C-alpha positions as CSV (number, residue, x, y, z in Angstrom):
1,M,80.5,102.1,106.4
2,Q,82.0,98.9,105.1
3,C,82.3,95.4,106.6
4,R,85.9,94.3,107.2
5,Q,85.0,90.7,106.7
6,C,83.2,90.7,103.4
7,A,83.5,94.3,102.2
8,A,79.7,94.8,102.1
9,H,78.4,98.4,102.4
10,I,76.5,98.9,105.6
11,Q,73.8,101.5,106.4
12,D,74.6,103.8,109.3
13,D,71.7,102.5,111.4
14,A,72.3,98.8,110.7
15,N,73.0,96.3,113.5
16,Y,74.2,93.4,111.3
17,C,76.1,93.1,108.1
18,V,73.9,92.4,105.1
19,G,76.7,90.4,103.4
20,C,77.9,88.0,106.1
21,G,75.7,88.6,109.1
22,A,78.4,89.9,111.4
23,Q,77.4,92.1,114.2
24,I,78.3,95.8,113.7
25,T,81.0,96.9,116.1
26,T,84.0,99.2,115.8
27,E,86.1,96.1,115.0
28,T,83.9,94.7,112.2
29,V,83.3,97.9,110.1
30,R,85.5,100.3,108.3
31,Y,84.5,103.9,107.4
32,E,85.1,105.6,104.1
33,M,88.8,106.4,103.9
34,N,90.1,109.9,104.0
35,F,93.2,111.1,102.0
36,V,95.8,110.1,104.6
37,T,94.2,106.7,105.4
38,S,94.1,105.9,101.7
39,L,97.8,106.7,101.2
40,M,98.8,104.7,104.3
41,T,96.8,101.7,103.1
42,C,98.1,101.8,99.6
43,F,101.7,102.0,100.7
44,K,101.1,99.3,103.3
45,K,99.7,97.1,100.5
46,Y,102.5,98.1,98.1
47,F,102.7,94.7,96.4
48,I,99.3,93.3,97.5
49,V,97.1,92.4,94.6
50,V,94.6,90.4,96.6
51,G,91.5,91.5,98.4
52,R,89.3,94.5,97.6
53,A,89.6,98.3,97.6
54,P,86.6,100.7,98.0
55,L,86.0,103.8,95.9
56,S,87.5,106.1,98.5
57,E,90.8,104.2,98.8
58,F,91.3,104.1,95.1
59,W,90.3,107.6,94.1
60,W,92.2,109.4,96.9
61,F,95.3,107.6,95.8
62,V,94.6,108.5,92.2
63,T,94.4,112.1,93.2
64,F,97.7,111.8,95.0
65,Y,99.3,110.0,92.1
66,M,98.2,112.6,89.5
67,T,99.2,115.5,91.7
68,M,102.7,114.0,92.3
69,H,103.0,113.3,88.5
70,F,102.2,116.9,87.6
71,T,104.4,118.4,90.4
72,V,107.5,116.2,89.9
73,Y,107.4,116.6,86.1
74,H,107.2,120.4,86.1
75,L,109.6,120.8,89.1
76,D,112.2,118.6,87.3
77,K,111.9,120.6,84.1
78,Y,112.2,123.8,86.0
79,I,115.3,122.8,88.0
80,N,117.2,120.8,85.4
81,K,115.8,122.5,82.3
82,E,115.0,119.0,81.0
83,L,113.7,115.7,82.4
84,S,116.1,113.8,84.6
85,G,116.0,110.3,86.0
86,L,114.6,111.6,89.3
87,S,111.1,112.2,88.0
88,G,111.1,108.8,86.4
89,L,112.2,107.1,89.6
90,V,109.5,108.9,91.7
91,L,106.8,107.9,89.2
92,L,108.1,104.3,89.1
93,V,107.9,104.1,92.9
94,L,104.3,105.4,92.8
95,S,103.2,103.2,89.9
96,V,103.5,100.0,91.8
97,P,100.8,100.9,94.5
98,F,98.8,102.6,91.8
99,F,98.7,99.3,89.8
100,T,97.9,97.1,92.9
101,V,95.1,99.4,94.2
102,T,93.6,99.4,90.7
103,I,93.5,95.6,90.8
104,R,91.9,95.6,94.2
105,R,89.3,98.2,93.0
106,L,88.4,95.8,90.2
107,H,88.1,93.0,92.7
108,D,85.6,95.1,94.6
109,I,83.2,94.9,91.7
110,N,84.0,91.2,91.3
111,R,86.2,91.6,88.2
112,S,89.6,90.1,87.7
113,G,92.6,92.4,87.9
114,K,93.6,91.1,84.5
115,W,91.1,93.5,83.0
116,C,93.6,96.2,83.7
117,F,95.4,95.3,80.5
118,I,92.4,96.3,78.3
119,A,93.7,99.9,78.9
120,F,96.4,99.2,76.2
121,T,93.6,98.9,73.6
122,G,92.9,102.6,74.1
123,I,89.1,102.2,73.9
124,G,89.4,100.0,76.9
125,L,90.2,103.0,79.1
126,I,86.6,104.1,78.9
127,V,85.4,100.7,80.1
128,L,87.9,100.7,82.9
129,F,86.9,104.1,84.1
130,L,83.2,103.1,84.2
131,W,84.1,100.1,86.3
132,L,86.4,102.1,88.6
133,I,83.7,104.6,89.5
134,K,81.2,101.8,90.2
135,Q,80.1,101.1,93.8
136,G,81.6,97.8,95.1
137,D,79.6,94.7,95.6
138,A,77.3,94.8,98.6
139,G,78.3,91.3,99.9
140,K,80.9,88.7,99.5
141,N,82.3,88.0,96.1
142,N,85.1,85.9,94.6
143,Y,87.8,88.3,96.0
144,V,86.7,88.5,99.7
145,N,89.8,89.0,101.9
146,E,89.6,86.6,104.8
147,K,93.3,86.4,105.8
148,Y,95.3,89.3,107.2
149,L,98.3,90.7,105.5
150,M,101.7,90.3,107.2
151,S,103.2,93.7,108.0
152,F,106.6,94.9,106.9
153,S,108.1,94.5,110.4
154,E,106.4,91.0,110.9
155,S,107.9,89.8,107.6
156,V,111.4,90.9,108.4
157,A,111.2,89.4,111.9
158,T,109.7,86.2,110.6
159,C,112.4,85.8,107.8
160,F,115.3,86.4,110.3
161,R,113.7,84.0,112.8
162,K,113.5,81.4,110.1
163,Y,117.0,82.2,108.9
164,F,117.9,78.6,107.8
165,N,114.3,77.2,107.7
166,F,113.6,75.8,104.2
167,Y,110.5,73.9,105.3
168,G,106.9,75.0,105.4
169,R,105.2,77.7,103.5
170,A,105.5,81.5,103.1
171,S,102.7,83.9,102.0
172,R,103.1,86.6,99.4
173,S,103.1,89.4,102.0
174,E,105.9,87.6,104.0
175,Y,108.0,87.1,100.8
176,W,107.5,90.5,99.1
177,W,107.9,92.6,102.2
178,F,111.3,91.0,102.8
179,I,112.3,91.6,99.2
180,L,111.4,95.3,99.7
181,F,113.5,95.3,102.9
182,Q,116.5,94.0,101.1
183,S,115.9,96.4,98.2
184,I,116.0,99.4,100.6
185,L,119.1,98.2,102.4
186,L,121.3,97.7,99.3
187,P,121.1,101.3,98.0
188,I,121.7,102.6,101.5
189,G,124.8,100.4,101.7
190,S,126.0,101.6,98.4
191,V,125.8,105.2,99.6
192,F,128.0,104.4,102.6
193,D,130.4,102.5,100.4
194,Y,130.7,105.5,98.1
195,F,132.1,107.5,101.0
196,I,134.1,104.7,102.7
197,D,135.6,102.6,99.9
198,K,134.0,102.5,96.4
199,E,136.3,99.6,95.3
200,L,135.8,97.1,98.1
201,M,132.0,97.9,98.6
202,I,132.3,96.4,102.1
203,I,128.9,97.5,103.4
204,T,127.1,96.2,100.4
205,A,128.9,92.9,100.8
206,I,128.0,92.6,104.5
207,I,124.3,93.3,103.7
208,N,124.3,90.6,100.9
209,I,125.9,88.1,103.3
210,I,123.5,88.8,106.1
211,T,120.3,88.7,104.0
212,F,121.3,85.8,101.6
213,F,120.0,82.9,103.7
214,P,116.8,84.5,104.9
215,N,116.1,85.6,101.3
216,F,116.8,82.2,99.9
217,S,114.8,80.3,102.6
218,V,111.7,82.5,102.3
219,Y,112.0,82.1,98.5
220,V,111.9,78.3,98.9
221,R,108.9,78.6,101.3
222,R,107.1,80.9,98.9
223,L,107.5,78.2,96.1
224,H,106.2,75.6,98.6
225,D,103.1,77.8,99.2
226,T,102.2,77.4,95.5
227,N,102.9,73.6,95.8
228,H,106.2,73.8,93.9
229,S,109.5,72.3,95.1
230,G,112.2,74.7,96.2
231,W,114.5,73.1,93.6
232,W,112.6,75.0,91.0
233,G,114.4,78.1,92.2
234,F,117.4,77.0,90.1
235,L,115.3,77.5,87.0
236,G,116.3,81.2,87.3
237,F,119.8,80.4,86.1
238,T,118.3,79.7,82.6
239,I,117.3,83.4,82.5
240,I,114.0,82.6,80.7
241,G,113.1,80.6,83.8
242,I,112.8,83.9,85.7
243,I,109.4,84.5,84.1
244,P,107.6,81.4,85.5
245,L,109.4,81.9,88.8
246,F,108.1,85.4,89.1
247,I,104.6,84.3,88.3
248,W,104.8,81.7,91.0
249,T,106.0,84.2,93.6
250,I,103.0,86.4,93.0
251,T,100.5,83.6,92.8
252,K,98.2,83.0,95.7
253,G,99.1,80.0,97.8
254,S,96.9,76.9,97.8
255,A,94.1,77.3,100.3
256,I,94.3,73.8,101.6
257,E,97.1,71.7,103.0
258,N,99.7,70.6,100.5
259,K,102.7,68.4,100.7
260,Y,104.7,71.2,102.3
261,G,102.3,71.8,105.2
262,E,99.3,73.8,106.3
263,P,98.3,77.0,104.5
264,S,99.7,80.2,105.8
265,Q,97.5,82.3,108.0
266,T,98.6,85.4,106.0
267,Q,98.3,86.1,102.3
């Protein structure tokens, strides 16, 4: 078992968590993940690079990732006689949760997710592997997850409820779930436009109009969460400014009140 509050590993007969002292109940512990639970968790935390991931969550997803990689690669070659864009698209979609769960797995042993990049040195793969098979810290560490993650539906509902709200702050989960929502809608709209009118692209235009203000407003609130003015959003028009803007949108918000309001209750 593992404590939901501090991620400490708990003995089966324990009454209290050794890490934070919380009483052991069905609400305060989590059991080792099975294959299905791991997949559901990793896709739910698609863009989430905060918090921790236990061994079972990480390695079940690695098993799924490698199986899909092998299957799609050979199926694509068998059907098309050569690799097509389909296999690349599937692997790209799976690479995002694979990358984020790897970062959370490193957090579980109290190491920064930045250590992922030592894989590019070649020899660093050995070090990473040894870390990734290591049991997580028994108590709290620097990456303890104390705030809950806003769900996909909560994010969409919140962003539409705050349609023209450019005040306050927005967490990473609120912002990135809405970006995913918009990214799903646009290709669907394009498919309908293909059959209705490829030139006018009326469905795609309607989607862009409806989602423009909630997208823009949550973007401003996300910048506020990192203590930056929403006016910095216009830095994106310089092209090179897209890089610092992206970094800010994936940066954890300040944990204390800033000039834009109280910290978000989600992360």
